[in-house]
N, C-alpha and C positions, 0 to 999 in steps of 0.2 A: 815225953816231949816236955821240956823245961819252959816255964812261962817267959814270955817276951814283953818287955816293957816298950821297947819301939819296934815297929814293924817295918823293915826295910825291905823294899819291893823291887823285884827285876821283872821286866817285861819282855816276854817272848812274842816278837813280832810287833810290827808298827801298825796294828789294825785300826780300822774305823772306830770300832766300838771302845778302844781303850781310853780315849780321852774322857768320854762321859762316865765309862765304868770305873775307872781307876783315878785318873789325873786330877778331875775335878773334886771327886769325893775326898781324895787324900789332901786336898788344900784345906779342907774343913775338919780334917781328923789329926789333931797333933801327933798322935803316935805313929801315923801312917807316913812313910817317906819313900817316895818313888827315886831310886838312886841309879837304876842302870837299865839299859835296853840292848837287845839284839835283834837283828833282822836279817832276812836272807841278802837283801840289799845294804850294804854297810852305809852307803850314801844316804839312803833313805832314813836308816835309823838315826844317822847324824842330824838330819834335817828335823826329824821328829824330836829329838833331844834338845835340839835348839830352841824349838817352837814351845817346847812344854817344860824347860828348865830342867830337864833330866842331866844329872851330872856327868855320867859315864856312859860310854858306848862299848860293849863287849865285842870282842873279835868274831865270835861264833855263838850259836845257841849253846854249845857244849860249855864253852867258857862262861856263859851267863849262869848255867844251872850249878857250876861247880864253884862259883864265886863265893868265898867264905864270908863276905861281909851281908850276904842276903839272907833273909828269913823266909820269904815269900816269893814264888814264882807264879806270874799271872800268865796262864797259857792261852793266848788268843789266836793261835794259829789255826788252820783248816781242821776240820773234824778228823781227818786222816792223821794228822800229827800229834792228835790229842794223846794216844797211846805211847808212842816211842819217847816223846818229850817230857810227858807227865811220868813215865817210869824212870827215865834218867835223872830227872829232877828229884824224885823220892829217893832213888839210890844214892843220890849225893847229900841226903839229908836235909832236903828242903820240903816245906810245906807248900802246897799247890792250889790255887784257886783256878780251876779249868772251865773254859767256857764250855756251854751246851752245843750240841749234845755230847756227853762225856766221851764217847768212843764211836766206833763204826758199828759195833753190836754188843750184845750182852757179855760174851765171852771175854772180849777186850776189856769191858767195864770191870768185869769180875777180877781179872788179873791185876788191874790198877788198884782196886780196893784191896785185895789181899796183900800187895806190896805196901800199901799205905798202913796197913795195920801191923805188918811186921817190921817196917821201918821206924815206927812211932810218930810218923809224920801225919799231918792232916791233908786230907785231899777233899776239897769242897767243889761242888757243880754249881756253877753261876747261873743259877735260877733266881735272879735277883728279885723277882716280883714276890718270892716267897717271904721276904725279909721286912715287906712294908706293912704298915699298919692297916691297910685296906684288906689284904688277906688275913691278917691276924683277926680283924673284926668279922669278917665273914666266917671263919672257923668258930669264932665265939658264938656267933648266932645258930649255927649249925649244932654246936655243942649244947647250946641252951634250948635246943627244940624249938627254935622260932617257927620252923614251917612243919614240924613233925618228921616223921620218917621219909626220908629221900625216896622218890618213886622213879625220878627220871633226872639225869644231869646232862649237858652238853656245853662244849667249848668250841669256839670257832676263831681262827686267826687267818686272815687274809691279807696280803700285801703284794702288788704288783712289782714284779722284777722283770723288766722288759730286757735287759741288757743280757742277752743269752751267752755272753762270754763271761758273766760272773761266775765265781766259783760255786755258786749255788746250783748251777747247771752242769757241774763237773761231777760225774759219778766217783771217780777214783779220789777226789776230794773230800767225798762224804756230802755231796750236794743233794738236793731234793727238798719239796715243800714239807714232807714229814719231818726230815732230819733238823731243817733250819727253822720252820715255823710251828708245825703241828706238834713238836715235843713240848711246847708250852701248854696247850690246852689238855693234852694228855696228862701232863704233871698236875694241872689245875684239878681235873676230875679225880686222879689218884689221892691227892691231897685232901680234897674235901671229902672223899668217901673213907679215906683211911683203910684202904684195901685194895686189893690187886684185881684187875679185870680179867674177864674170860674174853677173848676177842671172838665176836660172832661171825662178822663178815667186813669186808672193806673193798672200796673200788678206787682206782686211780687212772688219772689221765698221764701218760708218760711220753718222753721224747723217744727218738730213734735209739738214742743211747741208754734207754731205761732209767732216765730221770724223772722222778715223779713231779708234775708241774702242780697237780692238785690230788688230794686224797681224802677219803672220808671214811670213817670205820665205825661199826655198831659193836656194842659190848655189853657184858652183863656182870654186875659186882656179885659178891656172895651173898649180900643180904637180899638179893632179887631185883634190885634196881637196875634200870638200864642206863646206858650211856653212849654218847655219840660225840666224836670230834669231826672237824672239817677244817681243812687248810688250804690255801692255794696261793700260788705265786704267778698266775697266768696274768698275761699282759691286759692291761684294762679293767681288772677286777677291782671292786671297790674295796678300800681298807677297811677292815673290821676285826677288833678283837673283843670278844664277850663271853661271860660265864652265865649259864642259866640254869637254876635248880628248881625242880617242882617237887613239893613235898605233899605229905597227905593233908595238911591244914594250911599250906601258903606256899609262896614261891620267893625266891630271890633271884635278882638279876644284877650282874655287874658288869658295866660297860667300862672297858679299858682296864681290866685287872693287870695288865702287862706293865704298863708305865703310868700308873695313876697320878704322878706328879706332873703330867701334861693334862690333867683332867681326867675325872671318874665319875660314875654314877653308880651308887648302890641303892637299889629299890627292893624293899621288903614289901611283900603283900601277904597280909595275914588273914585268914578265913576264906582263902581261896584254895583250890585244889584242881588236879588236871580234870575232873568231872564238872566243879563249878568254879568257873574263871573270874566270877564277880568277887573282888576282894572286899572284905567288911572294912579293912583299914590298909591304907597304903602309905609308906613314909620313905623318904630318903634318909639314908644313913650317911653321917658325916664323921670322918676322921682328920687327924692333923698328922704331917709327917714331912720329911725330906724327900729327896729322890729314892727310888728303889736301890740305885747303886750306892748311895750314902749309906743307907741302912745295911745293905750286905757288906760293904767294906768295913763298916763300924762293927758288925757281928764277927767278921774275920779277925780283926784286930783284938777283940774281946777273948775270942776262942784261943788267940795265940799267947794272950796274957793269962790263961788258965781260968776264964770264966765263960759263963755262957754255955749254950747247947747248940750242937751242930744240927742243922735241919735239912741240909741238902748234902748229898754225898753217901758214902757208904752203901748199904743194901738198897737204899731209895734209888740211887742212879743205876745200879744193875737191874732193878725191877722195871724202871723207866725203858731201859734199852730192851729189856724182854719183851715189853708190850709194843715197842716200835718194831722189833723183829717179826712179832706175830702179826702185826698189822700188814707189813710189808708182804708176809707169806699169805696172808688172806686176800691181798689185792693182785697176788702174782707178780710182784715186783721183785726183781733178783735182790738178794742179800748182799750186804757188803761184806766182802772178805779180801784179804791180801793176797 
Protein backbone atom coordinates (compact mmCIF):
# COMPACT_ATOMS: atom_id res chain seq x y z
CA UNK A 1 0.00 0.00 0.00
CA UNK A 2 1.49 3.33 -1.07
CA UNK A 3 1.31 6.28 1.30
CA UNK A 4 -1.59 8.68 0.80
CA UNK A 5 -1.23 12.39 1.53
CA UNK A 6 -4.95 13.14 1.29
CA UNK A 7 -7.52 10.60 2.49
CA UNK A 8 -10.58 10.81 0.22
CA UNK A 9 -13.48 9.05 1.92
CA UNK A 10 -16.58 7.38 0.51
CA UNK A 11 -19.52 6.60 2.77
CA UNK A 12 -21.45 3.34 2.49
CA UNK A 13 -24.86 4.17 3.91
CA UNK A 14 -26.39 7.28 5.42
CA UNK A 15 -26.28 5.90 8.95
CA UNK A 16 -26.92 7.90 12.10
CA UNK A 17 -23.40 7.17 13.31
CA UNK A 18 -21.76 8.68 10.22
CA UNK A 19 -21.91 12.39 11.15
CA UNK A 20 -20.19 12.01 14.56
CA UNK A 21 -17.90 9.21 13.38
CA UNK A 22 -16.70 10.71 10.09
CA UNK A 23 -18.25 14.01 9.02
CA UNK A 24 -17.41 16.06 12.13
CA UNK A 25 -13.86 14.78 12.74
CA UNK A 26 -13.04 15.15 9.04
CA UNK A 27 -13.79 18.85 9.38
CA UNK A 28 -10.92 19.10 11.90
CA UNK A 29 -8.43 16.88 10.05
CA UNK A 30 -7.14 18.65 6.91
CA UNK A 31 -6.05 15.45 5.15
CA UNK A 32 -9.47 13.82 5.54
CA UNK A 33 -11.94 14.70 2.81
CA UNK A 34 -15.45 13.20 2.65
CA UNK A 35 -16.25 13.28 -1.06
CA UNK A 36 -18.93 10.70 -1.87
CA UNK A 37 -21.84 8.71 -0.45
CA UNK A 38 -24.09 5.87 -1.54
CA UNK A 39 -27.25 4.67 0.18
CA UNK A 40 -29.94 2.12 -0.56
CA UNK A 41 -32.33 5.05 -1.04
CA UNK A 42 -30.70 7.54 -3.38
CA UNK A 43 -33.03 10.34 -2.27
CA UNK A 44 -31.89 9.80 1.30
CA UNK A 45 -28.29 9.89 0.14
CA UNK A 46 -28.92 13.16 -1.68
CA UNK A 47 -30.46 14.70 1.44
CA UNK A 48 -27.53 13.51 3.54
CA UNK A 49 -25.04 14.90 1.03
CA UNK A 50 -26.78 18.28 0.95
CA UNK A 51 -26.93 18.50 4.74
CA UNK A 52 -23.30 17.55 5.27
CA UNK A 53 -21.67 19.10 2.19
CA UNK A 54 -20.71 15.80 0.57
CA UNK A 55 -19.97 16.66 -3.04
CA UNK A 56 -21.05 13.50 -4.85
CA UNK A 57 -23.78 10.85 -4.59
CA UNK A 58 -22.92 7.52 -6.18
CA UNK A 59 -25.58 5.59 -8.07
CA UNK A 60 -25.02 2.42 -6.03
CA UNK A 61 -22.85 0.79 -3.39
CA UNK A 62 -20.92 -0.92 -6.17
CA UNK A 63 -20.27 2.38 -7.93
CA UNK A 64 -18.96 3.84 -4.69
CA UNK A 65 -16.49 1.05 -3.92
CA UNK A 66 -15.21 1.15 -7.51
CA UNK A 67 -14.79 4.95 -7.56
CA UNK A 68 -11.13 5.50 -8.52
CA UNK A 69 -10.96 8.82 -6.67
CA UNK A 70 -11.58 7.25 -3.25
CA UNK A 71 -8.91 6.03 -0.82
CA UNK A 72 -11.06 4.86 2.09
CA UNK A 73 -14.53 3.32 2.31
CA UNK A 74 -16.42 3.77 5.58
CA UNK A 75 -18.78 0.82 5.93
CA UNK A 76 -21.59 1.82 8.29
CA UNK A 77 -24.12 -0.66 6.89
CA UNK A 78 -25.82 -3.25 9.16
CA UNK A 79 -23.54 -6.03 10.36
CA UNK A 80 -25.02 -8.43 7.82
CA UNK A 81 -23.61 -6.21 5.06
CA UNK A 82 -20.12 -5.86 6.46
CA UNK A 83 -18.75 -8.99 4.81
CA UNK A 84 -20.05 -8.52 1.25
CA UNK A 85 -19.33 -4.81 0.89
CA UNK A 86 -16.03 -4.81 2.73
CA UNK A 87 -14.91 -7.70 0.50
CA UNK A 88 -16.01 -5.82 -2.62
CA UNK A 89 -14.22 -2.67 -1.47
CA UNK A 90 -11.02 -4.57 -0.72
CA UNK A 91 -11.25 -6.34 -4.07
CA UNK A 92 -11.50 -2.91 -5.70
CA UNK A 93 -8.27 -1.86 -3.99
CA UNK A 94 -9.90 0.31 -1.33
CA UNK A 95 -8.94 0.63 2.31
CA UNK A 96 -11.88 0.07 4.65
CA UNK A 97 -12.93 1.43 8.02
CA UNK A 98 -15.75 -0.94 9.00
CA UNK A 99 -18.16 -0.46 11.87
CA UNK A 100 -18.34 -2.99 14.65
CA UNK A 101 -19.02 -5.81 14.94
CA UNK A 102 -16.82 -6.56 11.96
CA UNK A 103 -18.98 -9.45 10.72
CA UNK A 104 -21.68 -11.94 11.69
CA UNK A 105 -19.18 -14.53 12.96
CA UNK A 106 -15.47 -15.32 13.20
CA UNK A 107 -15.35 -17.22 9.91
CA UNK A 108 -16.55 -14.13 8.06
CA UNK A 109 -14.08 -11.94 9.93
CA UNK A 110 -11.23 -14.26 8.94
CA UNK A 111 -12.21 -14.09 5.27
CA UNK A 112 -12.13 -10.30 5.42
CA UNK A 113 -8.77 -10.21 7.18
CA UNK A 114 -7.24 -12.63 4.69
CA UNK A 115 -8.45 -10.61 1.71
CA UNK A 116 -7.11 -7.39 3.25
CA UNK A 117 -3.72 -9.03 3.63
CA UNK A 118 -3.58 -10.32 0.05
CA UNK A 119 -4.94 -7.09 -1.45
CA UNK A 120 -2.43 -4.93 0.39
CA UNK A 121 -5.24 -2.76 1.77
CA UNK A 122 -6.05 -1.79 5.32
CA UNK A 123 -9.18 -3.07 7.01
CA UNK A 124 -9.80 -1.37 10.34
CA UNK A 125 -12.59 -2.19 12.79
CA UNK A 126 -14.15 0.98 14.19
CA UNK A 127 -13.62 0.41 17.91
CA UNK A 128 -13.19 4.15 18.27
CA UNK A 129 -12.74 4.11 22.07
CA UNK A 130 -9.44 2.28 21.58
CA UNK A 131 -7.84 5.37 20.01
CA UNK A 132 -8.66 7.79 22.84
CA UNK A 133 -6.12 8.90 25.48
CA UNK A 134 -8.40 7.50 28.23
CA UNK A 135 -7.81 3.92 27.12
CA UNK A 136 -4.14 4.66 26.44
CA UNK A 137 -3.79 5.86 30.05
CA UNK A 138 -5.59 2.81 31.43
CA UNK A 139 -3.18 0.54 29.56
CA UNK A 140 -0.22 2.57 30.83
CA UNK A 141 -1.41 2.13 34.42
CA UNK A 142 -1.84 -1.61 33.97
CA UNK A 143 1.55 -1.96 32.25
CA UNK A 144 3.11 0.03 35.10
CA UNK A 145 1.74 -2.46 37.64
CA UNK A 146 -0.37 0.23 39.33
CA UNK A 147 -2.79 -2.35 40.74
CA UNK A 148 -0.60 -5.47 40.66
CA UNK A 149 -1.58 -8.65 38.89
CA UNK A 150 -5.15 -8.53 37.59
CA UNK A 151 -7.46 -10.86 39.50
CA UNK A 152 -10.83 -9.90 38.05
CA UNK A 153 -12.04 -7.64 35.25
CA UNK A 154 -15.55 -6.77 34.16
CA UNK A 155 -17.30 -4.50 31.69
CA UNK A 156 -20.92 -3.48 31.28
CA UNK A 157 -22.77 -1.60 28.55
CA UNK A 158 -26.51 -1.08 28.87
CA UNK A 159 -28.70 1.25 26.82
CA UNK A 160 -32.45 0.98 26.35
CA UNK A 161 -33.55 0.43 22.75
CA UNK A 162 -37.31 0.42 23.01
CA UNK A 163 -38.20 0.47 19.31
CA UNK A 164 -38.52 -3.21 18.44
CA UNK A 165 -38.50 -2.30 14.73
CA UNK A 166 -34.91 -1.11 15.12
CA UNK A 167 -32.33 -3.14 13.17
CA UNK A 168 -30.88 -4.29 16.49
CA UNK A 169 -33.98 -6.45 16.92
CA UNK A 170 -33.57 -8.09 13.51
CA UNK A 171 -31.58 -11.31 13.59
CA UNK A 172 -30.95 -11.38 9.84
CA UNK A 173 -29.23 -7.99 10.01
CA UNK A 174 -26.94 -9.00 12.87
CA UNK A 175 -29.02 -7.60 15.68
CA UNK A 176 -28.75 -8.36 19.37
CA UNK A 177 -27.39 -6.82 22.54
CA UNK A 178 -24.08 -8.67 22.37
CA UNK A 179 -23.43 -7.79 18.74
CA UNK A 180 -24.31 -4.11 19.12
CA UNK A 181 -23.39 -3.35 22.73
CA UNK A 182 -21.54 -6.24 24.32
CA UNK A 183 -18.86 -6.31 21.64
CA UNK A 184 -17.43 -3.22 23.39
CA UNK A 185 -16.94 -4.51 26.95
CA UNK A 186 -15.67 -7.77 25.48
CA UNK A 187 -13.08 -5.76 23.54
CA UNK A 188 -12.23 -3.73 26.66
CA UNK A 189 -11.48 -6.90 28.59
CA UNK A 190 -9.42 -8.48 25.80
CA UNK A 191 -7.48 -5.24 25.29
CA UNK A 192 -6.67 -4.76 28.96
CA UNK A 193 -5.70 -8.39 29.48
CA UNK A 194 -3.72 -8.64 26.25
CA UNK A 195 -4.96 -12.20 25.96
CA UNK A 196 -7.91 -14.26 24.78
CA UNK A 197 -10.56 -15.51 27.22
CA UNK A 198 -11.98 -18.97 27.69
CA UNK A 199 -15.75 -18.56 27.92
CA UNK A 200 -17.03 -20.45 30.97
CA UNK A 201 -20.75 -19.68 30.89
CA UNK A 202 -23.31 -17.22 29.58
CA UNK A 203 -26.99 -16.46 29.98
CA UNK A 204 -29.30 -14.45 27.76
CA UNK A 205 -32.82 -13.11 27.55
CA UNK A 206 -34.08 -13.51 23.99
CA UNK A 207 -37.06 -12.54 21.85
CA UNK A 208 -39.25 -15.04 20.00
CA UNK A 209 -37.01 -14.50 16.97
CA UNK A 210 -33.94 -15.46 19.05
CA UNK A 211 -32.50 -11.96 19.32
CA UNK A 212 -30.69 -11.44 22.61
CA UNK A 213 -32.11 -8.44 24.49
CA UNK A 214 -29.60 -8.94 27.30
CA UNK A 215 -26.63 -11.22 27.83
CA UNK A 216 -23.99 -11.78 30.45
CA UNK A 217 -20.98 -14.03 30.31
CA UNK A 218 -18.26 -15.37 32.58
CA UNK A 219 -14.74 -16.08 31.37
CA UNK A 220 -11.22 -16.95 32.46
CA UNK A 221 -7.97 -15.63 31.00
CA UNK A 222 -4.74 -17.66 30.64
CA UNK A 223 -3.17 -15.97 33.68
CA UNK A 224 -6.05 -17.17 35.86
CA UNK A 225 -7.87 -13.85 36.09
CA UNK A 226 -11.64 -14.06 35.87
CA UNK A 227 -13.77 -11.81 33.69
CA UNK A 228 -17.37 -10.89 33.20
CA UNK A 229 -19.30 -8.87 30.64
CA UNK A 230 -22.93 -7.76 30.70
CA UNK A 231 -25.00 -5.92 28.15
CA UNK A 232 -28.67 -5.10 27.72
CA UNK A 233 -30.91 -3.12 25.39
CA UNK A 234 -34.08 -3.91 27.35
CA UNK A 235 -36.73 -1.23 27.55
CA UNK A 236 -36.36 0.89 30.66
CA UNK A 237 -32.87 -0.25 31.57
CA UNK A 238 -30.62 2.38 33.07
CA UNK A 239 -27.84 3.50 30.71
CA UNK A 240 -24.39 2.45 31.87
CA UNK A 241 -20.98 1.76 30.41
CA UNK A 242 -18.14 1.02 32.79
CA UNK A 243 -14.93 -0.97 33.14
CA UNK A 244 -13.79 -2.27 36.53
CA UNK A 245 -10.52 -4.05 37.24
CA UNK A 246 -9.42 -5.60 40.54
CA UNK A 247 -5.73 -6.29 41.06
CA UNK A 248 -3.58 -7.82 43.75
CA UNK A 249 -2.69 -4.40 45.21
CA UNK A 250 -5.40 -2.05 43.98
CA UNK A 251 -8.27 -1.43 41.64
CA UNK A 252 -9.14 0.68 38.63
CA UNK A 253 -12.58 1.90 37.62
CA UNK A 254 -13.39 3.69 34.38
CA UNK A 255 -16.80 5.27 33.98
CA UNK A 256 -17.65 5.82 30.31
CA UNK A 257 -14.62 4.37 28.53
CA UNK A 258 -16.77 4.21 25.40
CA UNK A 259 -17.25 7.91 24.64
CA UNK A 260 -15.14 9.76 27.24
CA UNK A 261 -15.44 13.03 25.32
CA UNK A 262 -18.94 13.24 26.85
CA UNK A 263 -17.45 12.92 30.33
CA UNK A 264 -15.53 10.17 32.07
CA UNK A 265 -13.97 9.22 35.39
CA UNK A 266 -10.88 7.11 35.97
CA UNK A 267 -10.44 6.16 39.62
CA UNK A 268 -7.27 4.46 40.79
CA UNK A 269 -7.36 2.90 44.25
CA UNK A 270 -3.95 1.81 45.45
CA UNK A 271 -3.35 -0.43 48.44
CA UNK A 272 -6.72 -2.16 48.06
CA UNK A 273 -7.44 -5.70 46.95
CA UNK A 274 -10.43 -7.97 46.57
CA UNK A 275 -9.81 -9.09 50.17
CA UNK A 276 -9.09 -5.62 51.56
CA UNK A 277 -11.35 -3.06 49.93
CA UNK A 278 -10.08 -0.11 51.99
CA UNK A 279 -7.78 1.85 49.70
CA UNK A 280 -4.65 3.40 51.14
CA UNK A 281 -4.81 6.04 48.41
CA UNK A 282 -7.46 7.00 45.91
CA UNK A 283 -6.97 9.37 43.00
CA UNK A 284 -8.82 10.50 39.92
CA UNK A 285 -6.76 10.25 36.74
CA UNK A 286 -7.14 13.01 34.16
CA UNK A 287 -6.27 13.03 30.48
CA UNK A 288 -6.83 15.47 27.65
CA UNK A 289 -8.11 14.69 24.19
CA UNK A 290 -10.67 15.20 21.47
CA UNK A 291 -13.57 12.89 20.63
CA UNK A 292 -12.90 9.19 20.25
CA UNK A 293 -13.97 9.53 16.61
CA UNK A 294 -11.45 12.30 15.99
CA UNK A 295 -8.62 10.19 17.37
CA UNK A 296 -9.78 7.18 15.36
CA UNK A 297 -10.00 9.04 12.04
CA UNK A 298 -6.71 10.82 12.73
CA UNK A 299 -5.07 7.43 13.29
CA UNK A 300 -6.58 6.05 10.08
CA UNK A 301 -5.30 9.02 8.09
CA UNK A 302 -1.83 8.49 9.58
CA UNK A 303 -1.93 4.80 8.68
CA UNK A 304 -2.81 5.61 5.09
CA UNK A 305 0.06 8.09 5.05
CA UNK A 306 2.39 5.29 6.06
CA UNK A 307 2.89 6.11 9.74
CA UNK A 308 1.48 4.84 13.01
CA UNK A 309 0.34 1.39 14.11
CA UNK A 310 -2.91 -0.39 13.38
CA UNK A 311 -4.46 -1.30 16.73
CA UNK A 312 -7.90 -2.56 15.65
CA UNK A 313 -8.49 -5.02 12.85
CA UNK A 314 -6.52 -8.02 11.67
CA UNK A 315 -6.36 -10.94 14.09
CA UNK A 316 -7.85 -8.78 16.83
CA UNK A 317 -11.21 -8.55 15.08
CA UNK A 318 -11.20 -12.29 14.34
CA UNK A 319 -10.54 -13.03 18.01
CA UNK A 320 -13.29 -10.69 19.18
CA UNK A 321 -15.77 -12.45 16.92
CA UNK A 322 -14.57 -15.85 18.15
CA UNK A 323 -15.34 -14.78 21.71
CA UNK A 324 -18.76 -13.45 20.63
CA UNK A 325 -19.49 -16.76 18.90
CA UNK A 326 -18.47 -18.64 22.05
CA UNK A 327 -20.68 -16.47 24.25
CA UNK A 328 -23.68 -17.14 22.02
CA UNK A 329 -23.02 -20.88 22.10
CA UNK A 330 -22.71 -20.82 25.90
CA UNK A 331 -25.98 -18.89 26.18
CA UNK A 332 -27.77 -21.25 23.74
CA UNK A 333 -28.47 -18.41 21.32
CA UNK A 334 -28.36 -19.52 17.69
CA UNK A 335 -25.29 -18.47 15.74
CA UNK A 336 -25.40 -16.03 12.86
CA UNK A 337 -25.24 -17.81 9.53
CA UNK A 338 -26.05 -16.85 5.96
